[in-house]
Structures are given as C-alpha cells and as structure tokens.
N, C-alpha and C positions, 0 to 999 in steps of 0.2 A: 738402815731399808725401815720405812712405817710398818706395823700392825695392821692387818687386814682387817677392816672395819665389819662387825658383826653383821653376817644376814639376816634379815627380817622377811617372813613370808607372810602377806595380807591375803584372807580369802573373803570374795563377796557372793554372797549368795541372794539373785535376785529372783524374785517368787513374784506371783500373781498375786492380785488385792483379795484377801479373802482368806490367803494361805499364812501357816504358820509356821516354826520351824522348831524342830526338837531334837534337841544335843542328849548325846547317850554318852557316859563311859563306861569302856569295859574294863574285866578285872585286871587287865593289863595298863590300865590309864590311860588307851585311847578314845581319842575322839569321835565320833560316829555320828551324823544328824539323818533326818527324815525330813521332808516337808509333805504336810497335811492340810488335807483338805475337806472340810465335813469329816473326821476322826480316820479319812483315809488316806493311804501313801501315795505319794504324788511325785513326780518329776518338778525338779528345780527348772524355773524360765531359760538359765544358765548361769554358771559358776565363772569367776574370774579368780585365777590365782598370779600374786604378783611378787616378785623376788626384788627385792633392793637393800640400800641402805642409808643411813640418816648421813646427812652431811650440811654444815652450816646456811645455804641456801635453801634448797630446798632436795627432798629426797631423792636418789640416786635409782632409776628403775632399770635392773639388770635385763630382768624380762616377765612379759605376762602371755599367759595363756589364758584361753576360753572353753569352755564345755556346755555343750547346747543341752545335755542332760545331765541329772544326778549319777546316773550309770557310769557315764563317761570320766568324772573326776577321780583323778589321783594325784596325789603330789609327789612320783616317781615321775621323775620326766624321760628316763626310759621304756618305761611303761607307754607316755604318751609318744613317745616318737614311732614306737612298733603297733600302735593303734592307725598310723595311717598306711596307706597302699605305695603313698612317695612323698616325700617329705626335700622340699630346695629352700635354698637359701637365696635371697638378691638384693645387691646394693648396686647403689650407683654415685660413681665419680664425675664433677664435673671438671672442666677445664677451659682455657682460652688458648686455642692452640690457632696458628696463623691465621690471625685477627678473626677466627670463627670460636662461637664456643663448642666443645666438644663434650659428648655426655658418652660413658661407657658402664652399661650393667653388667655383673656378671653374676650367672646363678651358680652356684654349687649344690649337687647329690648328696644327699645322705641315705647312706642304708636302712632301712627298717627292719631287719632280720634281728636286732640285737647286737650288732658287731659295733655300731655307730662309724663305719667308717664312713668318708665323705672324700668330693673331691670335685673341682670345679669343672665344668663342662660345657658351658656355654655363655659368649659375649654378645650384646650386643651394643651396637655403635650408632649415635644418630643424633642430631644436630639439636638447637637451642629449640624449646617448647615454650609456649604459654605459660604455662602454671607449674606443677614440681614435677620435676623430670623421672622422681620416684613412680609416681602413679601411671605415666606414660608408661615405662617400663615393667611396671607388675603388670599391667593392661596386656601390653603386646606377649607379653611370656604366658601368660594365661590363656589367650588364646592361642599362641604356638600350640602347646602342651595338648591342646584338645585337637590339633590334626595329628598327632603322634599315633601310629600304628595301636600302640598299648593302652591306649586313652579309654578307661571305661567310666562313664558316668554314675555310677553303680560304687564307685570307689573312692576314698576318702583321701584326700591330698591337702595338705599342709603348707604353705608358703611364709616363712622366716622373713620380718623386712625389720626395719629400724628407722622408720619414717612415719610424720603423720599418725602418733603416738593416739592422739585424742581422737581420732575420727575413726579408729580402727574398729572401735564397737559398732560403731553404726554402717561400716562396710561387712562386719561381720554380718549384722543383721539384716542387713539389703536393703539399708533403710536409704542408704546412698549411694552410686555410681562409682565404681573404680577410677574409671577416666571416660569421660565422654559416656556413650550408652550401656557400658559394660558392670551391669552388678556381678558382683561376686557369685560364680556358680554355688548353688546348691552344697556342693558334695566337696567345698573348699572352705579354708580356715586359714585367717591369715593371724599368725603368730610373731607379737613383739620381742627384739631382742637388740641388746645396745651392742653393737659392732665393736666400740671401744674397750669391750670387756672379754677379748678373745680365750681366756683361759679359763671363763666363770661355769661355763654348763655346755653342750652341746647344741644349744641353739645358737648362743653366743659364739661359739669358736666354728661353726660353719657360715656367719655372718659374717665373722672377722676374715677368713679365708676369702669370701667375694670382694669384700673391699679390699684388700691386699692386691689378689689378681687384677680388680680390674684398676687399678693406680700402675699396676706395671703393663698392662694392654694398652693405657693412655700412654705410657713412656715410650712402647713400641711404636704406634703408630704416629708418634709425633716425631720420628725420626727422618721420617719422608714426609713432605709437603704435598706430596702427590698424594697421600691419603685423604687432603682435605674434602674432596667431595664426598667422601662419606657422610660428613657435620653439618651440609648447609643447610641453614634455618630452617626449621620446617613449617611449609603455608598450609598445610590442611593436615593434621593431626589425626581425620579420620580416616582418611585414603593412606597414608605414609605408612612405611615397613621398614626399619630396620634393616640396616647390615648385620645381619647372622655370623659370628666367627665360633667355629667348633674348635673347644678346647681339648677334648677329650670323648671317649664314651660316654654318650647322652643317653641315662638309662631313664628314659621316658615311657 
C-alpha cells in the first residue's frame, strides 16, 4: 500500500488595481490578511482555495472553492458547507445503449446543519447533446431547483461538480453562460471536486456518491430495451427536458 501523498493548499487572493494585501501573524503564529485601499480595509474581489497534491505529470486538484468576499473565506470545509442553505453534487455518466448515447446525471443532497449527512435524490436521463452533457445537466438541475416550493432567491446554494475545471471561475463570475442562455444565478456557487477521490473530503464524497449511483442507474435502465425512448438524440436543447427519476426524498 503506497503512502498518501502530502496534501497542499493554495490560496489565491484576487484584488482590484490600486489595492494591496497586508499579512498579519498573531501570537499563535496564525496568518491573517486584509485588503487595503487608500489605507482602508476592503473586501477581496474573490478568493480561491485549492487543495491538491503533486504528481509526475501535473498536480492533482482534489477540490477548489471560491469565496466572493473576504469575510466568507475559511479553510474549514465544514464551515463552508454550513454557509449554504442547500448543497448538492451532480455527476453525469455516458454510455452507448441499444445503439444510442445515454446520459444519466445523479444529484446528491448534503445536509448543511453540520452533520454532513448525504444521499442521492434525483436522476436525470437524456440522450446525446452537442456539447458537454455535464453543462446541460447543470442547467436543467438549476432550473428544476428554482421551481421547487422551498426555493428562495435570497438563500445561498452550492453545486459541486467535477467537470470544466478551467471554466468554473468564469461561470461563477457570470462572464459565461452555463448552457444556452442560462447564466449561473447570483445566489449559486459552483464548487469543483474530483469524483475519483471519494474519501478525501465532504465535497469529494458527495460527488463520488453521484458518480457511483449514476452508473447504477445506467445499469438498471440498460436491462430493458423499452427504456431506449428516454435517451433519443436531443434535437432542440433549449426546449428539451430530461426524464426525471426520483431516488428518494428531495430536500430542495
């Protein structure tokens, strides 16, 4: 059994032109920082915290979090979770079934009361799309969540994903649409985590659950060719709606 590679944390602080960063060590040798503009304390533009480990080809990113204000920043992931009103993870698996491409996206909900309980709640089944099926699935789930009775535009929502790592900052800053015309709602944040590191962290664990269950759903629907009608190629991605399959209580 190989030793676990040392984990590293990189913190990137984004500031505006004319601002500076002042680092402060306290008596317990803990580092804090503040952003200054004209000698006044202001908020960072955003902060990224990336957990990773080194490997021969390139670093393996385990998860990456974005904070929109300095006051939100924390290295304690449990505190990040409890900062959301709702937290979900979504993962999509793709397979050729009965001569057609089938996609299954599974959503796992994670409690935000500090218990970190989580369970899969929803699967979406759909056919071949032009681009990345993950983006299509993110859009449809966000739109679906917005229609639920308990949805509140004043609440904070987090969605853990494992795709489009390089695009997530521009999606979170609303510089780029998630899919079609849908921009990420102002009260949503995308969190990157790797699904193949399922024992690493709460974000990785809930994503790994979605990955595992989406494979199981594919196995189940592949058992009957009558199910093939649910994943015909999508000709109009703006109008199409996936087949929703309930997996349990949806806490949305």
